[in-house]
C-alpha positions in Angstrom: -73.3 8.5 47.4 -74.8 6.7 50.5 -72.7 5.0 53.2 -74.2 3.4 56.4 -72.5 3.1 59.6 -73.8 0.4 61.9 -73.0 1.6 65.4 -70.8 -0.9 67.9 -73.9 -1.6 69.7 -75.7 -3.3 66.7 -78.9 -1.2 67.0 -78.1 2.1 65.9 -77.3 3.4 62.5 -76.0 6.6 60.9 -76.7 6.9 57.1 -74.4 9.5 55.2 -73.9 11.3 52.2 -70.5 11.2 50.8 -68.5 12.1 47.5 -66.2 10.2 45.1 -62.7 10.5 46.3 -63.7 10.9 50.2 -61.6 8.6 52.2 -64.1 6.3 54.4 -61.9 7.6 57.9 -62.7 11.2 56.8 -66.4 10.4 56.4 -66.9 8.4 59.5 -65.1 11.1 61.6 -67.1 14.0 60.2 -70.2 12.1 61.6 -68.9 11.1 64.8 -68.0 7.6 64.6 -65.7 6.5 67.3 -62.9 5.7 64.9 -59.6 7.2 66.2 -57.5 7.0 63.1 -54.2 7.8 65.1 -51.8 7.6 62.5 -53.9 10.0 60.2 -54.1 7.4 57.5 -50.5 6.5 57.5 -51.5 2.9 57.8 -49.2 2.6 61.2 -52.0 1.6 63.4 -55.3 -0.2 63.1 -57.6 2.2 65.0 -59.9 2.9 62.0 -60.7 -0.9 61.9 -64.2 -1.4 60.3 -66.3 -4.5 59.3 -67.5 -4.2 55.7 -70.7 -5.9 55.3 -70.5 -9.2 53.6 -72.7 -8.2 50.7 -70.2 -5.3 50.0 -67.0 -6.6 50.9 -66.2 -7.8 47.2 -66.8 -4.5 45.7 -63.7 -3.2 47.5 -60.3 -3.4 45.6 -58.2 -5.9 47.7 -56.2 -5.0 50.9 -52.6 -4.3 50.5 -50.1 -6.5 52.4 -49.5 -3.7 54.5 -52.8 -3.2 55.3 -53.4 -7.0 56.2 -50.3 -6.8 58.5 -52.0 -4.1 60.5 -55.7 -5.9 60.4 -53.7 -8.6 62.3 -53.5 -6.2 65.2 -56.9 -5.1 65.3 -59.1 -6.1 68.0 -62.1 -8.3 66.8 -60.7 -8.4 63.2 -63.0 -10.5 61.1 -62.7 -11.9 57.2 -64.4 -8.6 56.1 -62.3 -6.2 58.2 -60.6 -3.3 56.4 -59.0 0.0 57.6 -61.4 3.0 56.9 -58.3 5.1 56.1 -57.6 2.8 53.1 -61.0 2.8 51.5 -61.2 5.5 49.1 -64.8 5.9 48.0 -65.9 5.5 44.4 -69.2 5.2 42.4 -69.0 1.7 42.6 -69.3 1.9 46.5 -72.4 3.6 46.5 -74.6 2.3 49.4 -71.9 0.6 51.4 -72.6 -0.4 54.7 -69.8 -0.8 57.7 -69.9 -1.7 61.0 -68.1 -0.2 63.7 -66.4 -3.0 66.1 -67.6 -3.2 69.5 -63.9 -3.4 70.5 -63.7 0.1 68.8 -62.2 3.0 71.4 -61.9 6.6 70.3 -59.2 8.0 72.6 -59.9 11.5 71.3 -63.4 11.8 72.3 -66.2 13.7 70.2 -65.0 16.2 67.5 
């Protein structure tokens, strides 16, 4: 399945291939997107915050209350914000587009 990341500058884009069952954070990191994921997917931070394209947002399952609480801490959060560690890709999400927030910081650097 295809996943597109729009870079924080809004100009660049990275189109990737992923498999059903992959976690969006893992796909992003494998393609050097600047998402830190400090808590390693334990939903204890908001460093994997992404903004889902409006056209794709309703295809995602609803965020849990815990995820909503973490998104409240994310810099630049919007109505279509989600944590990449909580998005498990399915066939229904083929063609998903997410934006890396301009406020994103990857303290770990390139992998």
